[in-house]
N, C-alpha and C positions, 0 to 999 in steps of 0.2 A: 504494500500500500504506500503511495507517495505521501510525503510529509504533509502536504497541504490537505489531502483527503483525510489522513489520519487525524490531523488537528481539527478539521471540521466535525468528524465523527465524535471525537473526544468532547468537544464543546457542547454537543447535544445533551450529554449526560453528566459530565463532570462538574463538580462544584468546588470552588476555591476553598471554602470553609471546611469541606470534607477532607480534602487533601492536606490542608494545613493542620487539621486536627490529628493527623497521623504523626506529626512532628511536635506539636505544641499542645498545651492545655489552654483551650479557649473558653472564654466566658461571654455569655450574651450581654450586650450593652446596647439598649435601644433597638435599632433596626440592624445592628451589626454585631461584630465580635471583637474582643480585645484579648491580647496575650503578651507574654514576655517576648521581646524581639530576639530571635536567635542570631541576629547579625551583629550584635554588639553586647557588651556586658550590661544587660538591662535588669534593673532592680524593681522597676514599676512597669506595669503593662503599657508599652508604648506602641505596640503593633496593632493597627486597626484594619479590620477586614470589612469591606462593604459588599454584602451579598448581591445587592441589586446591580452594582456596577462590575462585580467580579474583579475587584481591585484591592490590593493591600498597600498600606503606607505606614512606615514607622516615623513618628513625629519627633524622634530623638536623633536617629542616625541618618534619616532621609531615604532609606531604601524603600522601593515601591515597585509595583508592576502588576502583571496579571498572573494567572495560575502557572503558566510555564516559566515566567521569570522567577516566581517563588521557588519552584522546584530546581531550576538552574542554580540559583544562589545558594540554597540550602544543601544541595547535593554536590555543588561545584562541578557541574557537568555542562555539556553543550545543549543547544536547543533540541537537536535530534535525539539525544539521550533522554532529555526531559520528556519528550513525546512518548518514548518507549516506556519510561517509568510510569507515567500516568495511565497509559494504555494498559499496563500490567495491573494497576490498581483496579481498573474497571473491566479487566478481562476482555479487552477488545482485540480480536485476532482476525486476520484475513477479511477485514471489512465487516465483521459481524460482532455484535455485542453479545457475548456469551452469557453474562450474568446480569439480570435486570432487577433481581430481588434486592431492595435497599437494605433489608435486614442482614444481608451477607456482606455488605460493604463495610470497610473500616472507617466509619464516619464519626464525626463528633457527636456527643450526646447533647440533645436539646431537652428542655424540661418536659416537652410533651411526649417524648419517646417512652414507650412502655418497655420494661425489661422482658426480653424474650428468654425463657429458660434455656432454649437450645443455644442461643447466642452466648449466654453466660457460660454454659458448659464448654463451648468451643473456645472462648477466650481463655478460660482457666486451663484448658488442655494445651493450647498453644503456648501459654506462659510456662507451663511445666516443661514442655519440650525445649523451649529456648533456655530455661535455667539448666537443663541437663547438659547443654553444650558449653557452659561456662568453664573456663580453665582456672585452675587454682591460683589464688593470689596470696602471697605471703608478705605482710607488712614488714617494714624494716624494724619497727618497734616490736620486740618479742611480746610485750604485754598485750598487744592488740591481736595477736595471731589466732588464739582460740575463739575470741569474740567474732572476728571476721568469718571464721569457719562456721560458727554456729548460725550466723546470720546469712550464710550462703553467698557472701561477696566473692566475685570472681571477675575474670576478664573475658569479654566476648571475643571469639575467634573471628577470622576473616570471613569464613563461610557460615552464614546464618540465614534463616528464612527471610524472605523479602520484607516482611512487615517489621523486621528488627534490624534492617541494614544500617540505620542511623546509629545503632549501638555498637557497631563493629569496632574492635580494638579500643574499647572504653572499659573503665572500671565499673562494674555493674553492681548496683545495690538493689536486690530484690525487695519489693515493698509488699507487705502483707497487711490485711485488715485485722481488726481486733480479734477475729475468730481464727486467724492464722491462714486464711486463704491467700494464695499468691496472686495479687491483683494488678501489679504494675512493676515497672523497673525505672531506675534512675541511672543514667550512664554518665560518668564523669570522665573528662578527657585525661589522658595519662601524661600529657605534655603541657607546657605553658604556652601553647600556640594561641595567641590572642585572636587569630582569624577564625577560630572555631568556637562554638558555644561551650562554656565550661560544663554545663549539664544539659543533657537531653532527656526528657521524661516521656514516659508512655502517654499517649493521648487519653483524654477523658473517655470513659466507656461506662457501660451499665454496672461494672464492678469497681471502677476507680474514678473518684472525683476528689481532687486535692482538699477541697473545703470540708470533706466529710471523713477524713482519715488522718491518723497520726502515726508516723513511722515508729516502729518498735513497741507499740502498745500491746501487741500480742504476747511479747516476752516480758513486758514491764508491769502488766496489770496486777499480778499477784503481789509484787513488791510494792506497788502503789497502794493497794489496799492495806498491806501489812504496816507500812510506814506512815500511811495516812496523808501523804502529799506526793506531788509529782514534779520533777524537773522538766521544763520544756526548753529544748535547745533549738537552734536555727537550722542545723543541717544534719545530714546522715552521719558524717564522720564524727561530729561532736557527740551525738547520741551514742555511737559505738565506743568512743573514748570513755564516756561516763560509765557504760556497762562494763568495759574492760577493767576499770578501776574499782568496781564493786558498787557503783551507784546505779543499781539496776532498775530503780523507779524513775527512769528517764525516757522521754519520748521526744520526737522532733517534728516540727512542721515540715510538710512537703512543699511549701511555698513560703511566701512572706506575708500572707494574709491570714488573719485569725477570723474564724466565722462562728456564727451561732451554733452550727452543727458540731464544731470542735468543743464548744462549751458543754453542749448536751452530752456528747460522747464522754467527756471527762467526768461529768457530774455523776455518772454511774459508778465511779471508782473513788472519787475524792472531791472535796471542795477546797483543798489547799493547793495552791500553785506557787512554784518557785521558777521565775523566768531566768534563764541563763543564756542570753543571746550574745552575739559577738560584741566585744568591747570596742566599738568604733562608732562613728557617727550614724551609719545606717542601722546598726544594731540598737542604738539608743532610740532612734526614731521608731523602729519596729516595736521596741519594748514599751514605749509610751502609748502607741496605738493599741497594742494588745492589752496593756494594763487598763486602759480606759474601757475597752470592750468587756473585760472580765468584771470590772467593778460595777458597771451599770447593768449587767445582766444581758449582754448581747446588744446587737444593733437596735433592736426595737424596745429594749428595756424590760422584756418579759421573760427572758431566759434565766437560767440559774446564775446566782452570784457566788463569788469565790473570795476566800481570804488570799490575798496576793502578796508575794514578796519578790523583790528584784535583786538578784545577786550581781555583784560587781567583780569582774576579773581585771587584771592589769590591762591598761589600755592597749588595744591592738591585738589582744590575745583572744583565743577561743578555747574550749576544752581540748580539742585535738592538738592544737599547737602547744598549749600549756603542758599537756601530758608528755609530749615529745621533748620539751625543754627541761621539765622538772623531774621526770621519772615517776613511777607509780606511788612511791611512799610519800614524797613531798607533795605530789599532786593531790593525794587524798587529804593531807593536812590543809592544803590551800583551799580546797573545796569546803571542807568542814568549817574552817575559820570564816570563809565568805558566807556560808550558810547561817552560822550563828549570828553574824552581823546583820544579814538580811532579815532574819526572823525577829531580831531585836528592833530593827527599824520598823517592821510591820506592827509590832506591839506598840511602839511609840505612836504611830499614826492612829492605831485603834484607840489608845488612851486619849489622844487629842480630840478625836471625834466624840468620845464619851464625855469629856469635859465640856466641850462645846454644847452638847445636848443637855447636860445637867444645868449649865448656866442658863440656857434658854428656858428649860422647864422651871427653873427657880422663880422666874418672873410670873409664873402662873399660880404659885402657891398663895393660898389665902390665909392660912393659919400659921401661928408660930411653930406648932409641932411639925407641920409639913416643911417649913423652912429649915428647921433644925435638922431634920432627917436628910434633906437635900444637901445642906452645907456639910454634914458629916460625910456623905458620899463623895462630895467634891474634894474634901480634905484628903480622903483616902486615895482618890484618883490622882491628885496632884503629888502626893507622896510617892506613889508608884512611878509617876512620870519623872520625878526628880531622880529616883534611883536609876531608871533606864537611861536618861540623858547623861547621867554621870558615867555610866558604863560606856556610853557612846562618845564620851569626851566632849559633850556639848554643854552650853549654858542657856537653857530655854526657860524663859519666864512666862508664866501663864497668868 
């Protein structure tokens, strides 16, 4: 089939959002979709897809174009090769469309799509087959080796099924839901080649949506229940470093956005959260947004609320880098010390809220007996606050 005829036939059935959804996790926004741009180090969704125009544009790095331009850029291939790749997705051969059933395409999940049990089974089966191809990966730090083995981390070989070609020669983190089902993968580049995306994630599907899943929860949930709180880290490697050091009540976000579904998921195990995000500007911004969502009970204010603490690591460090620099023994002491400080600061904030409420309620007291009772409570709260601020090395006057 000549290229122009093949292109015409592809455009009759292909959708940019479906093809892009094989490489990216897309979210509906208005009449289009947004996602993290794979063409630069994107921390906020900058890539916009316009379904009506079948056009994409990144408003951060400027990349844009049609369906074939997207495939060419992300695959690093020629136009002719992009044609063949898209034709393969839609099973177009010898001028005929072999597969027309939308349920069998690897398209993005939209809210209206119903979960097809057959499709779910097929996805889980394909994930299992891909995981079986991963080659062993041995981290340089010995303390990490057993944890990486338990979590099934490995390197994708050159020869993989078409649907996983973007994962080739990447460090693969299998992602499981809280029930232990293998629902997705995250592929991290093994080199510091800035021309390729640092991470490539499985597309959204009936079994995988970033906003409804926390990495490592399947292995962390019993420890979370036992210790009655959970550490939340920003990345897969950070969660694995924490597990390797013995802090097995640790999970990680699969993206940078915290959702109501994350809160509801965690509320089944604990209501105490310790945020342990990267100690840099981006991590602090993420921590502030997540803290606000936790404290107000989600985006609509109706979800579960949590007691929240925020841990501080040395600036520029994350759990993975700190474990590498410090070694397991010192790392455990550093995390324990940072945790004690974080919990103490949480207690301080709680006491300040209690004092504010007591002072407010005092104005409503009508009798001397009520005022004496409230003043007694206020004195006790201020005494406790004084002891806490002394331990924190502060001089707070209330």
